[in-house]
C-alpha positions in Angstrom: 0.2 0.0 0.1 1.2 3.2 -0.9 2.2 5.6 1.9 0.0 9.0 1.0 2.4 10.6 3.2 5.6 10.5 0.8 5.1 11.3 -2.3 7.9 10.5 -5.1 9.5 13.5 -5.3 9.4 14.1 -1.8 11.1 10.8 -1.4 13.9 11.8 -3.7 14.7 15.7 -2.1 14.7 13.5 0.9 16.9 10.4 0.1 19.6 12.5 -1.8 21.3 14.1 1.9 24.7 13.4 1.3 25.5 10.0 3.2 23.0 10.6 5.9 20.5 8.5 7.6 17.9 7.3 5.0 14.9 6.4 5.3 13.8 3.4 3.1 12.5 0.4 2.9 14.2 -2.6 4.9 14.8 -4.6 1.2 16.6 -1.1 0.2 18.8 -1.3 3.1 21.5 -3.3 1.6 21.3 -1.6 -1.6 21.8 2.0 0.1 24.7 1.3 1.7 26.3 -0.4 -1.6 25.3 2.8 -3.7 25.3 6.9 -2.8 22.5 7.6 -4.5 19.5 5.3 -3.2 17.1 5.9 -6.5 20.1 4.3 -8.1 20.8 1.3 -5.6 21.0 -1.4 -8.1 24.3 0.9 -9.7 25.2 1.5 -13.3 26.3 -0.6 -16.6 26.8 -0.8 -20.1 28.0 -3.7 -22.4 27.7 -5.5 -25.9 30.0 -2.4 -26.8 29.9 -1.8 -31.0 32.1 0.7 -33.2 29.3 3.0 -33.4 26.8 1.8 -30.3 27.2 0.9 -26.3 24.4 -0.7 -24.5 23.7 1.3 -20.9 21.4 0.0 -18.0 20.3 1.1 -14.8 17.4 0.1 -12.5 15.4 3.2 -10.4 13.9 3.1 -7.6 11.5 6.0 -7.8 9.3 6.0 -4.6 9.3 3.4 -1.5 7.4 0.8 -2.3 9.1 0.8 -6.0 11.5 -2.2 -5.0 12.5 -5.2 -6.9 9.7 -7.5 -7.7 6.7 -5.5 -6.2 5.0 -4.6 -9.4 4.2 -1.5 -7.4 5.2 2.1 -8.0 4.8 4.8 -10.8 5.9 5.4 -14.9 9.1 8.0 -14.8 11.1 9.1 -17.3 14.4 8.9 -17.0 17.3 10.8 -18.7 20.3 9.9 -19.6 23.9 11.2 -20.9 26.8 10.3 -22.7 30.0 12.8 -22.8 33.6 12.5 -23.2 35.0 13.2 -19.7 33.5 12.7 -15.8 32.7 15.7 -15.5 30.0 15.5 -18.4 31.3 19.1 -19.3 31.1 17.7 -23.5 27.6 15.1 -23.4 27.9 14.1 -26.9 24.5 12.1 -26.7 21.6 12.4 -24.6 17.6 11.2 -24.0 15.2 10.1 -22.0 13.3 7.2 -21.6 10.0 5.8 -19.5 10.2 2.5 -17.8 8.3 1.3 -14.7 6.6 -1.5 -13.0 5.8 -3.2 -16.4 10.0 -3.7 -17.0 10.4 -3.7 -13.3 11.9 -0.4 -13.1 15.0 -0.5 -14.9 16.2 1.4 -17.7 18.1 -0.2 -20.9 19.3 1.9 -23.7 21.6 1.7 -27.0 23.2 5.4 -27.0 24.2 5.4 -30.6 26.1 7.8 -32.9 29.6 7.0 -31.3 33.0 7.6 -32.2 34.8 4.1 -32.4 37.8 3.1 -30.0 36.5 5.5 -27.4 36.3 6.1 -24.3 32.6 7.2 -22.8 31.1 8.2 -19.4 27.7 7.6 -18.7 25.1 8.8 -15.9 21.3 8.6 -15.7 18.9 11.3 -14.0 15.5 10.7 -12.3 13.8 14.0 -11.0 17.3 15.7 -12.0 18.8 13.1 -9.8 22.0 11.9 -11.2 23.3 8.4 -10.7 26.6 7.2 -10.3 28.9 7.8 -13.3 30.0 4.7 -15.6 32.7 4.8 -17.9 32.9 2.6 -20.8 34.5 2.0 -24.5 33.6 1.5 -28.0 34.6 -1.5 -30.2 37.5 -0.2 -32.9 36.1 0.1 -36.5 36.1 -3.3 -38.2 38.9 -2.7 -40.4 40.7 -1.2 -37.5 44.3 -2.1 -37.3 44.4 -2.7 -34.0 47.6 -4.2 -31.3 45.4 -5.7 -28.8 42.5 -6.7 -26.8 42.5 -7.5 -22.9 39.5 -8.8 -21.2 38.7 -10.2 -17.9 37.4 -13.6 -18.2 34.9 -14.6 -15.4 32.4 -17.3 -13.9 30.1 -19.1 -11.8 29.8 -16.2 -9.3 27.4 -17.8 -6.3 26.4 -15.1 -3.5 26.1 -17.6 -0.9 29.4 -18.8 -1.2 31.3 -16.0 -0.7 32.6 -12.4 -1.7 32.6 -10.8 -5.3 36.8 -10.1 -4.5 37.0 -11.1 -7.7 35.6 -8.1 -9.2 37.3 -6.0 -7.0 40.5 -6.8 -8.0 39.3 -6.7 -11.9 37.8 -3.3 -10.9 41.0 -2.3 -10.1 42.9 -3.0 -13.3 43.2 0.0 -16.0 44.3 -1.9 -19.0 41.1 -3.3 -19.9 39.2 -3.4 -22.6 36.2 -5.1 -20.9 34.9 -7.9 -18.8 33.8 -11.5 -20.2 31.2 -13.5 -18.3 30.5 -16.8 -19.5 27.5 -17.9 -17.0 26.3 -18.5 -13.9 26.0 -14.8 -13.0 23.7 -15.4 -10.4 22.0 -18.8 -8.8 18.6 -19.8 -8.0 19.1 -22.1 -4.8 17.2 -21.0 -1.7 18.7 -20.2 1.2 21.4 -23.0 2.6 20.8 -24.5 -1.0 24.5 -24.3 -2.3 27.1 -22.4 -0.1 30.6 -22.8 1.1 31.3 -26.0 1.9 27.7 -26.5 2.8 27.6 -23.4 4.7 25.6 -20.2 4.0 27.8 -16.8 4.0 25.4 -14.5 2.2 21.5 -15.6 2.6 19.5 -15.5 -0.8 16.8 -13.1 -1.3 14.2 -14.2 -1.5 15.0 -17.0 0.8 13.4 -20.2 -1.3 14.2 -21.4 -4.6 13.6 -18.9 -7.6 10.4 -19.9 -9.5 8.4 -17.0 -10.8 9.1 -13.1 -12.3 9.2 -11.9 -9.2 11.8 -14.4 -6.8 14.2 -14.3 -10.3 14.0 -10.2 -10.4 14.5 -10.0 -6.5 17.6 -12.2 -7.2 19.0 -10.0 -9.6 18.2 -7.3 -7.7 20.2 -8.7 -5.0 23.2 -9.5 -6.4 23.6 -5.6 -8.2 23.7 -4.1 -4.5 27.4 -6.1 -4.3 29.4 -3.0 -4.1 32.5 -5.1 -6.2 30.2 -6.2 -8.7 28.9 -2.1 -9.0 32.2 -1.4 -9.4 33.4 -3.5 -11.8 30.0 -2.6 -14.3 30.8 1.0 -13.4 34.1 0.5 -15.2 34.0 -1.4 -17.8 31.7 -2.7 -20.4 30.9 -6.0 -20.4 30.2 -9.1 -22.8 27.6 -11.3 -21.0 26.0 -14.9 -21.9 24.3 -17.4 -19.4 24.5 -21.1 -18.3 22.3 -22.9 -16.1 21.7 -21.1 -13.2 20.2 -18.4 -14.4 17.5 -20.9 -14.9 18.3 -24.0 -13.0 20.6 -26.1 -12.6 21.3 -28.1 -15.9 19.1 -26.9 -17.8 18.0 -28.2 -21.4 15.7 -27.1 -23.6 12.2 -28.7 -21.9 13.1 -28.7 -18.5 16.5 -28.9 -15.5 17.7 -31.5 -13.3 16.6 -28.9 -10.5 13.0 -28.1 -11.5 10.4 -30.7 -10.2 6.9 -31.0 -11.6 5.9 -29.4 -8.2 7.2 -27.0 -8.8 4.9 -25.7 -11.4 5.1 -25.5 -15.3 8.7 -25.1 -16.9 7.9 -23.0 -19.6 6.4 -20.3 -17.4 9.7 -20.6 -15.2 12.1 -20.7 -18.4 10.0 -17.2 -19.4 10.4 -16.1 -16.3 13.5 -16.2 -15.8 14.4 -15.0 -19.7 12.6 -12.0 -18.7 13.9 -10.8 -15.8 17.2 -11.6 -17.5 16.8 -9.2 -20.2 15.8 -6.4 -18.1 18.4 -6.8 -15.4 21.2 -7.4 -17.5 23.2 -5.5 -20.3 22.8 -7.7 -23.1 21.5 -7.0 -26.4 17.9 -9.5 -26.8 17.8 -10.2 -30.1 14.8 -11.6 -32.4 12.7 -14.6 -30.7 14.9 -13.7 -27.3 18.2 -15.0 -28.9 21.0 -14.3 -27.0 23.9 -15.9 -29.0 25.5 -12.9 -30.8 29.2 -12.0 -32.3 31.5 -8.7 -31.6 34.3 -7.9 -33.3 37.5 -5.9 -32.4 38.9 -4.3 -35.9 41.2 -7.2 -37.8 42.6 -8.6 -34.3 39.6 -10.6 -33.3 35.9 -11.9 -33.6 34.1 -13.0 -29.7 31.4 -15.2 -30.8 29.0 -15.8 -27.6 27.3 -18.9 -27.1 24.0 -19.9 -25.9 24.1 -23.5 -24.4 20.9 -24.1 -22.6 18.1 -22.9 -25.1 18.4 -25.3 -27.7 20.1 -28.7 -26.0 18.8 -31.8 -25.5 18.2 -33.3 -22.4 21.7 -34.9 -20.5 22.3 -38.5 -20.9 22.0 -40.8 -17.6 24.0 -43.8 -17.5 21.0 -45.5 -18.3 19.6 -43.1 -20.5 20.9 -41.9 -23.4 23.5 -42.0 -25.9 26.3 -38.9 -26.0 27.4 -40.6 -29.5 23.8 -40.0 -30.8 24.0 -38.1 -33.7 20.2 -36.5 -33.5 21.4 -34.8 -29.8 22.2 -31.5 -29.8 24.2 -29.0 -27.7 23.7 -25.8 -30.1 20.5 -26.5 -32.1 20.7 -26.3 -35.7 20.7 -22.4 -36.6 23.2 -21.6 -33.7 25.4 -24.3 -35.0 25.5 -23.1 -38.7 25.7 -19.7 -37.1 28.5 -20.8 -35.1 30.7 -22.5 -38.2 30.0 -19.9 -41.1 31.2 -17.2 -38.8 34.6 -19.2 -37.9 35.3 -19.2 -41.4 34.0 -16.4 -42.8 35.6 -14.1 -40.9 38.8 -12.2 -41.6 39.8 -11.6 -38.3 42.9 -12.8 -36.7 41.8 -14.4 -33.9 38.5 -16.0 -33.5 37.4 -16.1 -29.8 34.4 -18.0 -28.4 32.7 -17.1 -25.2 31.6 -20.8 -24.1 29.6 -21.6 -21.3 30.4 -25.0 -21.0 33.7 -26.7 -21.4 34.6 -28.5 -25.1 37.7 -30.3 -24.3 37.0 -33.8 -24.3 38.0 -35.5 -20.7 38.9 -38.7 -19.9 38.7 -39.9 -15.8 40.5 -43.2 -16.1 43.2 -43.3 -13.7 41.1 -40.3 -11.1 40.7 -42.2 -7.5 37.0 -43.1 -7.4 36.4 -40.0 -4.3 38.4 -37.7 -6.8 36.0 -38.8 -9.5 33.0 -38.8 -8.4 33.6 -35.0 -7.2 34.7 -34.1 -10.5 31.9 -35.7 -12.3 29.6 -33.5 -9.8 31.3 -30.6 -11.0 31.6 -31.6 -14.8 28.2 -32.6 -15.1 29.1 -36.3 -14.9 25.7 -38.9 -13.4 26.6 -39.6 -10.1 28.4 -43.1 -10.0 29.6 -43.2 -13.6 32.8 -41.5 -15.2 32.2 -42.0 -18.2 31.5 -38.9 -19.8 30.8 -34.8 -19.2 27.4 -35.4 -20.3 26.7 -31.9 -19.2 29.1 -30.2 -21.3 30.2 -31.1 -25.0 31.5 -34.2 -24.3 28.1 -35.6 -23.5 27.3 -34.1 -27.2 30.0 -35.3 -29.1 28.2 -35.1 -32.7 28.2 -31.2 -32.1 31.5 -31.2 -31.3 32.8 -33.6 -34.0 31.1 -31.6 -36.4 32.2 -28.1 -35.3 35.7 -29.3 -35.2 35.9 -31.4 -38.3 34.5 -28.4 -39.7 37.9 -26.1 -38.3 40.2 -28.6 -39.8 38.7 -29.0 -43.5 38.4 -25.3 -43.7 41.9 -25.0 -42.1 40.6 -22.4 -39.7 43.1 -21.1 -37.5 43.6 -19.2 -34.3 40.0 -20.4 -32.8 40.5 -19.7 -28.8 37.4 -21.1 -26.4 36.9 -19.0 -23.6 34.8 -21.2 -20.7 33.7 -21.4 -17.5 31.5 -23.7 -15.4 33.4 -25.9 -13.9 34.7 -23.9 -11.1 38.3 -25.1 -11.6 41.2 -24.1 -14.4 41.8 -25.7 -17.3 44.5 -25.0 -20.5 43.9 -27.3 -23.1 44.8 -28.4 -26.6 41.4 -29.3 -28.3 42.1 -32.6 -30.6 39.7 -33.3 -32.8 40.1 -37.2 -32.1 41.3 -37.6 -28.1 42.3 -40.7 -28.3 45.2 -40.2 -31.5 46.2 -36.8 -29.9 49.4 -38.8 -28.5 51.1 -39.7 -31.1 49.8 -37.3 -34.0 49.0 -33.9 -31.9 45.6 -33.0 -33.9 44.3 -30.4 -32.1 42.2 -27.6 -34.3 41.9 -25.2 -31.2 42.4 -24.3 -27.7 40.5 -23.7 -24.6 41.3 -21.4 -21.5 38.8 -22.4 -18.7 38.4 -19.5 -15.7 38.2 -21.0 -12.4 34.7 -19.7 -10.1 34.5 -16.5 -8.8 33.5 -18.1 -5.3 31.5 -21.6 -6.4 32.3 -24.7 -5.0 35.3 -26.5 -6.6 37.1 -30.2 -5.6 38.6 -29.5 -2.4 35.3 -27.7 -1.0 33.3 -30.4 -2.4 35.9 -32.9 -0.2 36.1 -31.1 2.4 39.8 -31.3 2.7 42.4 -28.6 2.7 43.2 -27.3 -0.5 46.5 -28.5 -2.7 46.6 -31.8 -0.8 44.5 -34.9 -2.5 44.2 -32.4 -5.0 47.0 -32.5 -6.4 47.1 -36.5 -7.3 44.1 -35.9 -9.3 45.8 -33.8 -11.3 48.6 -36.2 -12.6 46.3 -38.3 -12.7 43.8 -36.1 -15.5 47.4 -35.7 -17.2 48.8 -39.0 -17.5 44.8 -39.6 -19.4 44.6 -36.7 -20.9 48.0 -35.6 -22.7 46.5 -32.4 -24.6 45.5 -31.3 -21.0 48.6 -28.8 -20.6 47.4 -27.7 -17.2 44.7 -27.7 -14.6 44.1 -26.7 -11.2 41.1 -27.4 -9.1 41.1 -25.8 -5.9 41.3 -22.1 -6.5 38.6 -19.6 -6.5 39.6 -16.1 -9.0 39.4 -15.1 -12.2 41.5 -14.9 -15.5 43.0 -12.0 -18.0 42.8 -12.8 -21.4 45.3 -11.0 -23.7 45.0 -10.6 -27.1 47.5 -9.4 -29.8 48.5 -10.3 -33.3 51.2 -12.7 -32.5 49.3 -14.7 -29.6 46.3 -15.2 -27.2 47.8 -15.3 -23.5 45.9 -15.9 -20.4 46.5 -15.1 -17.0 44.9 -16.6 -13.9 44.7 -15.2 -10.7 43.5 -16.7 -7.4 41.5 -15.4 -4.3 43.5 -15.9 -1.0 40.4 -16.3 0.7 36.8 -16.1 -1.3 34.7 -16.0 2.7 36.6 -12.5 2.5 35.4 -9.5 1.1 38.9 -8.1 1.6 40.7 -11.1 -0.1 43.9 -10.7 -1.7 44.9 -12.0 -4.9 48.1 -13.7 -6.2 49.4 -14.4 -9.5 49.1 -18.0 -10.4 50.0 -19.2 -13.7 49.9 -18.3 -17.6 49.7 -19.8 -20.8 49.7 -18.4 -24.5 48.6 -20.2 -27.9 50.8 -18.7 -30.6 49.0 -17.7 -33.9 48.9 -20.6 -36.5 49.5 -23.0 -33.9 46.5 -24.5 -32.5 48.7 -25.3 -29.3 49.1 -24.7 -25.7 52.5 -23.2 -24.1 54.1 -22.2 -20.8 54.5 -18.6 -20.5 56.5 -17.5 -17.2 55.2 -14.3 -16.4 51.8 -12.0 -17.0 51.4 -10.0 -19.6 52.7 -6.0 -18.8 
């Protein structure tokens, strides 16, 4: 019920008092502490940069009742400005849009008419009150000679399992061109459903599992109150795709492992998740809700972002389904054709693929049963089976062979998959045929896998000290998978991917403690693939 004693403009005037005590609803208390301006309690963000266009995002809270997921509050006009300077002395684009409860008071603007390869500053205004300032950058022109592209690579950021210190360290860097998030930006579980070694560090809101549109909106809103997430969104443009937890664990086209009949119709839940996602994320929504899309960084690189949840067949189990069945698909036919034609048709030096689940084939033969089961949980293996990574490309071998065969047959060079999902760190050559790699080295691409920001990995699942038993499991993996050049199964953090005409290098950084908002970070490892080789080699120092 609306408070008749506090209208919208009075609310805006009273809450604009600099840093003072703010009388706002309890549901916004966390947001108020995370943002200087409570009308813009969820920060600002940008993404999907093009040479002349960038997507800008915010969410407004015009009245006390306009809390996320409430469906309440008035329609309001929100102004936006883009400038070449942080003081907004030289505003180059501006406009106004209307938002309201129909889109949960979120705002998305395609700011066009911009210059290529240029840094811009942006902000939003509601009744004269300004949001925080965001910084973004347009992509270079498609035919531009570009010397570098540098991206932060992140995945699997579970609120309940710790703090987003990885985002804080990336936000402190001044050398990045953007952030690539390859999925599991948020998690669907109820309080206690998935924490840190079974312990909830920060409880989810709402407390129950996300099912309805209001639930998904409220959970998105909670994640965007995190100060480190807000900071990284405000400082860099993001390129984002989803994985499964934006819906529910182990999603496929017509259901999910974590969706039961008692939880209602899957189609309705899927539609709610998608609607909230497109409202709350700085991503463009393509025709029919398509999210797979492509970005170019001059002549240097082209980035294809995949959707590996919307079109896939159900995962196999030990008693049901054959991962080699040619009728099973991970990508769907249309996306596969789009991906193949893009990889073989581009003149960009590097073909980067934002890939939500691992494409490198993995055998767990030789890994002890205890570690195999834990690895199986991360890799999507059916419990009690170590035969295949059924939730990733290992469970859809016909699609993988079609894609890798296309690379081989068309002599496509310099394809690099940038991946998340499995909470651990990997670097690998991608063979057309794993069984013959040991003698012919038949690699057609390479893959770098970033660890989780917070989500449990091997030592967490087994509740053992880090870098104890996991080391033996890593050695066993190398013995059966000669194409795997690096794996680290215990640490949380992020990666930095640096692209130049000669090579792509990935540096791994690991947090000291995901349970601390103030965690330090340490450099861990560097690997690179040189142009034309389709092979990974170790590098002994991080990018300068």
